[in-house]
C-alpha positions in Angstrom: -18.5 18.1 18.6 -18.6 15.3 21.1 -15.9 12.6 21.1 -16.3 9.0 20.2 -18.0 10.0 16.9 -17.9 9.1 13.3 -19.5 11.9 11.2 -20.6 10.7 7.7 -22.3 13.8 6.2 -20.4 17.0 5.9 -23.6 18.9 5.1 -25.3 17.8 8.3 -23.2 19.9 10.6 -21.5 22.2 8.1 -21.3 25.7 9.5 -19.1 27.6 7.0 -16.3 29.7 8.6 -16.7 28.0 12.0 -13.4 26.9 13.4 -12.9 23.5 15.0 -9.9 22.9 17.2 -8.0 19.6 17.9 -4.6 18.8 19.3 -3.8 16.6 16.3 -5.4 16.5 12.9 -4.9 13.3 10.8 -5.5 13.8 7.1 -6.8 10.6 5.4 -8.5 7.5 6.7 -6.5 4.8 4.9 -4.2 2.3 6.5 -1.6 5.0 7.3 -4.0 7.6 8.7 -6.1 5.2 10.7 -3.0 3.5 12.2 -1.7 6.9 13.3 -5.1 7.9 14.7 -5.6 4.7 16.6 -2.1 4.8 18.1 -2.5 8.5 19.1 -6.0 8.1 20.5 -4.8 4.9 22.4 -2.4 7.1 24.3 -5.1 9.7 25.1 -4.3 12.3 22.5 -7.1 14.5 21.1 -7.4 13.4 17.5 -9.6 14.4 14.6 -9.4 12.5 11.3 -10.5 14.2 8.1 -11.3 12.0 5.2 -12.3 13.3 1.7 -14.5 10.4 0.8 -17.6 8.7 2.3 -15.7 5.5 3.1 -12.5 4.6 4.8 -9.6 2.6 3.5 -8.0 4.9 0.8 -6.4 2.8 -1.9 -7.5 -0.3 0.2 -11.1 0.7 0.1 -14.1 -1.2 -1.4 -17.3 -0.8 -3.4 -20.5 -2.8 -3.6 -22.4 -3.9 -6.6 -25.6 -5.9 -5.8 -24.7 -8.8 -3.6 -21.0 -8.4 -4.1 -18.2 -6.5 -2.4 -14.9 -5.8 -4.2 -11.6 -4.5 -2.9 -10.7 -1.5 -5.1 -7.0 -2.1 -5.1 -4.6 -3.4 -2.4 -5.8 -6.9 -1.6 -3.1 -8.7 0.6 -2.0 -8.1 4.2 1.4 -9.2 5.3 3.9 -8.3 8.1 1.6 -9.7 10.8 4.3 -11.4 12.9 4.8 -9.6 16.3 8.1 -8.2 15.2 6.8 -7.0 11.9 4.9 -3.6 11.3 1.2 -4.7 11.0 1.6 -7.3 13.8 3.2 -4.8 16.1 0.4 -2.3 15.7 -2.4 -4.7 16.1 -0.7 -6.4 19.1 -0.1 -3.0 20.8 -3.7 -2.0 20.4 -5.1 -5.4 21.4 -6.8 -6.0 18.1 -7.1 -9.4 16.3 -8.1 -8.9 12.6 -10.1 -11.8 11.0 -7.5 -13.2 8.7 -6.8 -16.4 7.0 -3.2 -17.2 6.4 -2.6 -18.3 2.8 -0.4 -21.4 2.3 0.5 -21.3 -0.5 0.8 -17.6 -0.4 0.1 -17.3 -4.1 0.1 -19.3 -7.3 2.3 -17.9 -10.0 0.8 -19.2 -13.3 3.5 -18.9 -15.9 2.9 -19.8 -19.5 4.1 -23.4 -19.1 3.3 -24.3 -15.5 2.3 -23.1 -12.0 4.9 -22.2 -9.5 3.4 -22.7 -6.0 4.7 -20.1 -3.6 4.6 -22.1 -0.3 4.8 -20.3 3.0 7.3 -22.7 4.6 10.9 -21.6 3.6 12.2 -25.1 3.0 9.2 -26.2 1.1 9.4 -23.1 -1.1 13.1 -23.7 -1.7 12.4 -27.2 -2.9 9.7 -25.8 -5.2 12.1 -23.1 -6.6 14.7 -25.8 -7.2 12.1 -27.8 -9.1 11.5 -25.0 -11.5 14.7 -23.1 -11.7 18.5 -23.7 -11.9 21.4 -22.4 -10.0 21.9 -22.1 -6.2 18.3 -21.6 -5.3 18.9 -22.6 -1.6 21.7 -20.0 -1.3 19.7 -17.2 -3.0 16.6 -17.8 -1.0 18.3 -18.3 2.4 20.0 -15.0 1.7 16.7 -13.3 1.1 15.2 -14.6 4.4 18.3 -13.6 6.4 18.2 -10.0 5.0 14.5 -9.8 5.8 15.1 -10.8 9.4 18.0 -8.3 9.8 15.9 -5.5 8.3 13.0 -6.1 10.6 15.5 -6.4 13.5 16.9 -2.9 12.6 13.6 -1.1 12.0 12.1 -2.6 15.2 14.7 -0.8 17.3 14.5 2.7 15.9 12.1 5.1 14.6 14.6 7.7 13.5 15.0 6.5 9.9 15.7 8.5 7.8 17.4 10.9 10.4 16.2 14.4 10.3 18.4 16.0 13.0 22.0 15.6 14.3 20.6 13.9 17.4 18.8 11.2 15.3 22.0 10.7 13.2 24.1 10.2 16.3 21.5 7.8 17.7 21.9 5.7 14.5 25.7 5.8 15.0 25.5 4.3 18.5 27.6 1.2 19.1 24.4 -1.0 19.3 23.6 -0.1 15.8 27.0 -0.7 14.2 26.2 -4.3 13.5 23.8 -3.0 10.8 26.4 -1.2 8.8 26.7 -4.3 6.6 23.2 -3.7 5.4 24.0 -0.3 3.7 25.2 -1.7 0.4 21.8 -3.3 -0.1 20.3 0.2 -0.4 22.4 1.1 -3.4 23.0 -2.2 -5.1 20.3 -4.0 -7.1 18.7 -7.5 -6.7 20.5 -8.6 -9.8 23.8 -8.6 -7.9 22.5 -11.5 -5.9 21.1 -13.2 -8.9 24.6 -13.3 -10.4 26.3 -14.1 -7.0 24.3 -17.3 -6.7 24.3 -18.3 -10.3 20.5 -18.0 -10.7 20.4 -15.3 -13.3 18.7 -17.2 -16.1 16.0 -15.7 -18.4 13.2 -17.7 -16.7 14.2 -16.9 -13.1 14.9 -13.2 -14.0 11.4 -13.0 -15.4 10.0 -14.6 -12.3 11.9 -12.3 -10.0 11.0 -9.2 -12.0 7.2 -10.0 -11.8 7.4 -10.6 -8.1 9.4 -7.4 -7.5 7.0 -5.3 -9.5 4.1 -6.2 -7.3 6.1 -5.6 -4.1 8.8 -3.0 -4.7 7.3 -1.5 -7.9 10.6 -2.1 -9.7 12.7 -4.8 -11.4 15.9 -6.7 -10.4 18.0 -4.2 -12.4 16.7 -1.2 -10.3 15.3 -2.6 -7.0 17.7 -2.4 -4.1 18.4 -5.9 -2.9 17.6 -4.9 0.8 14.0 -3.9 0.2 13.9 -6.5 -2.7 14.4 -9.2 0.0 11.4 -7.8 1.9 9.3 -8.1 -1.2 10.5 -11.5 -2.3 9.9 -13.1 1.0 6.4 -11.5 1.8 4.4 -14.4 0.3 5.6 -16.5 3.2 3.4 -14.4 5.4 0.4 -13.5 3.2 -3.1 -13.2 4.8 -6.6 -12.9 3.4 -8.8 -10.5 5.3 -12.4 -11.7 5.7 -14.7 -9.1 4.3 -12.0 -7.3 2.4 -9.1 -5.1 3.1 -11.3 -2.4 4.6 -12.2 -4.6 7.7 -8.8 -4.3 9.5 -9.0 -0.4 8.8 -12.5 -0.5 10.3 -11.1 -2.1 13.5 -8.5 0.7 13.7 -11.2 3.3 13.3 -13.5 1.7 16.0 -10.5 1.6 18.3 -9.6 5.2 17.7 -13.2 6.4 18.3 -13.6 4.2 21.3 -10.6 6.1 22.7 -12.0 9.5 22.0 -11.1 10.3 18.4 -13.4 11.8 15.9 -13.5 10.7 12.3 -15.2 13.0 9.8 -15.9 11.8 6.2 -16.6 14.1 3.1 -14.0 16.6 4.3 -11.9 17.2 1.3 -8.9 19.4 2.3 -8.4 22.5 0.2 -5.5 24.2 2.0 -3.0 23.7 4.7 -1.5 26.8 6.2 0.7 27.5 9.2 -0.3 30.7 11.3 1.1 31.8 14.6 2.4 28.4 15.5 -0.9 26.6 14.6 -1.9 24.8 11.5 -5.0 25.8 9.7 -6.7 23.3 7.5 -9.6 24.3 5.3 -12.1 21.9 3.8 -14.2 22.2 0.6 -17.4 22.4 2.7 -16.2 25.6 4.3 -15.1 24.1 7.6 -11.8 25.3 9.2 -9.7 23.3 11.6 -6.9 24.4 13.8 -4.3 22.1 15.4 -0.7 22.3 16.6 0.1 19.0 14.9 -1.0 17.7 11.5 -0.3 14.2 10.3 -1.0 14.0 6.6 -1.3 10.9 4.4 -2.0 13.1 1.4 0.6 12.2 -1.3 3.5 14.7 -1.8 2.3 15.4 -5.4 -1.0 16.7 -4.0 0.5 18.5 -1.0 2.3 20.9 -3.3 -1.1 22.3 -4.5 -2.6 22.5 -0.9 0.3 24.5 0.7 2.0 27.9 0.1 5.3 29.7 0.5 8.1 27.7 2.1 5.9 24.6 2.7 4.8 24.6 -1.0 8.4 25.0 -2.1 9.4 22.0 0.0 6.8 19.7 -1.5 7.3 20.9 -5.0 11.0 20.0 -4.5 10.2 16.6 -3.3 7.5 16.0 -6.0 10.0 17.0 -8.7 12.7 14.7 -7.3 10.2 11.7 -7.0 8.3 12.5 -10.1 7.2 9.1 -11.1 4.9 6.5 -9.8 2.9 3.7 -11.4 -0.8 3.9 -12.1 -3.2 0.9 -12.0 -5.6 -0.8 -14.3 -8.2 -2.9 -12.6 -10.9 -5.4 -13.5 -13.7 -6.6 -11.3 -16.2 -9.3 -11.7 -18.3 -12.0 -9.9 -18.6 -15.7 -10.6 -21.7 -17.7 -10.1 -19.6 -20.6 -8.7 -16.7 -21.3 -6.4 -13.4 -22.2 -8.2 -11.2 -24.8 -6.7 -7.7 -23.2 -6.3 -5.3 -23.6 -3.5 -4.7 -19.8 -2.9 -6.8 -16.7 -3.1 -4.0 -15.0 -4.8 -2.8 -15.7 -8.4 -0.2 -14.0 -10.4 -1.2 -14.7 -14.0 1.4 -14.2 -16.7 0.3 -12.6 -20.0 0.6 -14.9 -23.0 0.1 -12.0 -25.4 0.1 -8.2 -25.0 -2.8 -6.3 -23.6 -3.0 -2.6 -24.7 -1.7 -0.1 -22.3 -0.5 -2.8 -19.8 3.1 -2.3 -18.8 3.6 -5.4 -16.8 4.1 -9.1 -17.7 1.2 -10.3 -15.4 -2.1 -9.7 -13.7 -2.6 -10.0 -10.0 -5.8 -11.8 -9.2 -7.6 -11.8 -5.8 -10.2 -14.4 -5.6 -12.7 -14.2 -2.6 -12.3 -17.0 -0.1 -15.0 -19.8 -0.3 -16.0 -19.0 3.3 -16.2 -15.2 2.9 -19.8 -14.5 2.6 -19.3 -10.9 3.3 -17.8 -10.5 -0.2 -20.1 -12.8 -2.1 -23.1 -15.0 -1.2 -22.6 -18.7 -0.6 -21.8 -20.4 -3.9 -20.5 -17.2 -5.5 -17.1 -15.6 -5.8 -15.6 -12.1 -6.5 -12.5 -11.4 -8.4 -10.3 -8.4 -8.4 -7.6 -8.2 -11.1 -4.9 -5.4 -11.3 -1.8 -4.6 -13.3 0.6 -1.8 -13.9 0.3 1.1 -16.4 1.9 4.5 -17.2 0.2 7.7 -16.5 1.6 9.2 -19.6 -0.8 7.0 -21.6 -3.8 8.7 -19.9 -2.8 12.4 -19.6 -4.9 14.7 -21.7 -7.0 11.7 -22.9 -10.5 12.8 -24.0 -13.5 11.0 -22.5 -14.2 9.2 -25.8 -10.6 7.9 -26.1 -10.5 6.9 -22.5 -13.7 4.8 -22.8 -12.3 3.2 -25.9 -9.0 2.4 -24.2 -10.8 1.1 -21.1 -12.9 -1.3 -23.1 -9.8 -2.6 -24.9 -8.2 -3.3 -21.5 -11.3 -5.0 -20.1 -11.6 -7.2 -23.2 -7.9 -8.1 -23.1 -7.9 -9.0 -19.4 -11.1 -11.0 -19.7 -9.8 -12.9 -22.6 -6.5 -13.8 -20.8 -8.4 -15.0 -17.7 -10.8 -17.0 -19.8 -7.9 -18.7 -21.6 -5.7 -19.3 -18.6 -7.9 -19.7 -15.5 -9.4 -23.2 -16.2 -10.8 -23.2 -12.7 -13.4 -20.6 -13.8 -14.7 -22.7 -16.7 -18.5 -23.2 -16.8 -19.0 -20.2 -14.5 -20.7 -17.0 -15.7 -18.9 -13.7 -15.2 -21.2 -11.2 -13.6 -21.1 -7.4 -12.9 -18.0 -6.8 -15.0 -16.4 -3.4 -14.4 -13.0 -1.9 -15.0 -10.9 0.9 -13.6 -8.2 3.2 -15.2 -5.9 5.9 -13.8 -8.7 8.4 -14.5 -11.0 6.3 -12.3 -8.4 6.3 -9.5 -7.9 10.0 -9.8 -11.6 10.7 -9.7 -12.4 8.6 -6.7 -9.2 8.9 -4.6 -8.1 12.4 -5.7 -4.6 11.2 -6.0 -2.5 13.2 -8.5 -2.6 11.5 -12.0 -4.2 8.5 -10.4 -0.8 7.5 -8.9 -1.1 4.3 -6.7 1.6 2.0 -5.3 3.8 4.8 -3.9 7.3 5.7 -4.9 9.2 2.7 -6.6 12.2 1.5 -4.7 15.2 2.4 -6.8 19.0 2.3 -6.4 19.1 5.7 -8.2 17.0 7.2 -5.4 18.0 5.2 -2.3 15.4 4.5 0.4 17.0 6.9 2.9 16.5 9.8 0.4 12.7 9.3 0.4 10.7 12.2 1.9 10.9 11.8 5.7 8.0 11.5 8.0 9.1 14.6 9.9 9.1 17.6 7.7 11.2 20.8 8.4 8.1 22.5 9.6 7.2 22.3 13.3 4.1 20.1 13.8 3.8 18.8 10.2 4.3 15.1 9.7 3.9 13.0 6.5 2.8 9.3 6.4 1.5 7.1 3.6 3.0 5.6 0.4 4.8 8.7 -0.9 7.2 9.1 2.0 9.5 6.8 3.9 9.4 3.8 4.1 7.4 3.6 0.9 4.5 1.5 -0.5 2.7 -1.5 0.8 0.4 -2.0 3.8 3.2 -3.0 6.2 5.3 0.0 5.1 2.7 2.6 5.6 1.8 1.1 9.0 5.4 1.2 10.0 5.7 4.9 8.8 2.6 5.7 11.0 4.2 3.9 14.0 7.5 5.8 13.6 5.7 9.1 13.2 3.7 8.7 16.3 6.8 7.9 18.2 8.4 11.1 16.9 5.4 13.1 18.0 5.8 11.8 21.5 9.5 12.6 21.3 8.8 16.2 20.2 
């Protein structure tokens, strides 16, 4: 197989039982996998990427219906400053994604008013003071200070969480001691700071809980205040990618292949085995791959069924410890018009319950008026998503699943029609919905889990599965291992993992 290639069809070159060899195999072509592949290829490593599907992007992929393109899930990019994870990766590779900074970062449409989440810190604090009581300035200044300190820490080490005595000693170096004060923020919840600054009112608690749910996947009662600060401040650096979330991943793929990497689609992994110091990866089409190093973005819950013996026991242990994740409900439609709204992102509070929705809001992504890659001129695409529980969908018959899906679509559409006055007079076209079963079918993720492992004081961040496993040459990236969910986090995990590979 020649280098600088993207292979789309597994049947075209499929020679069952033929073995392919690469220095490094990357499993998965989402943000985590393509970040790792691009960084490794950039440094001259022999890299092959195996992707189960026919498109890249993973949970940040897309689909097309007629003239319209829809993001399937994750819809925002943040962390683009040079000292932040996404910015550091793109700067290092010399790439410039086509992004539009959102200011305001989002509109939070509560039942009585709109809270405008301005990008500028002081402008945002003034807006918060207008809507909520207590020491809003003190609370938000504390969030921004924590955010800066965390990025300062993670920008100077890739050995978190430590997996050896050497890494532990490196974290205990004198230059790192100034960060000891951050440790309580890993085991104490956001609500501690709400009480400290006298802002713990029902209205503000609801606001914070809904913001945390879309960023840390938890509430003020459970989310650690350290990662909570990262989630609460991210709207100050929110970007809209022209053409959809898949476009920056496409840039990463093109950079990787331009530097010699091979990307193969429709290669669903069926087993991962270590033999004589090499890793053997089998695919559903019969192909076999050998490599000394495997970097897997396959979730830990799936890894336990792909591995055997000691490796399987390791992933089974991790999967049983971190046995819960959210699943998503999604709605997609186009508008035959262009709504006038100051941000492409809207958090829309529910004014009445929607069946099987376990959140108090929907998150809407509205295509930018200038983005003619997602919708033709004069038209708009909208992706709406919210949280659900996998338990509601386990062992659900096809008939019951279809009935529930229609209930959800009807409930979400009714809410949007009631509350989004900017859409009035516009026809909704190509309406489609997605459930956990949809996600499981198209992504292969166990139970349809999306969003990664919720940040939780009961399972501190440093106890998340590490990027470096106990098995030589096997590394883990993605949203089910450290540092967790979100595009910046999985890119940071990929960056740290690549550094560890070079250190090995």
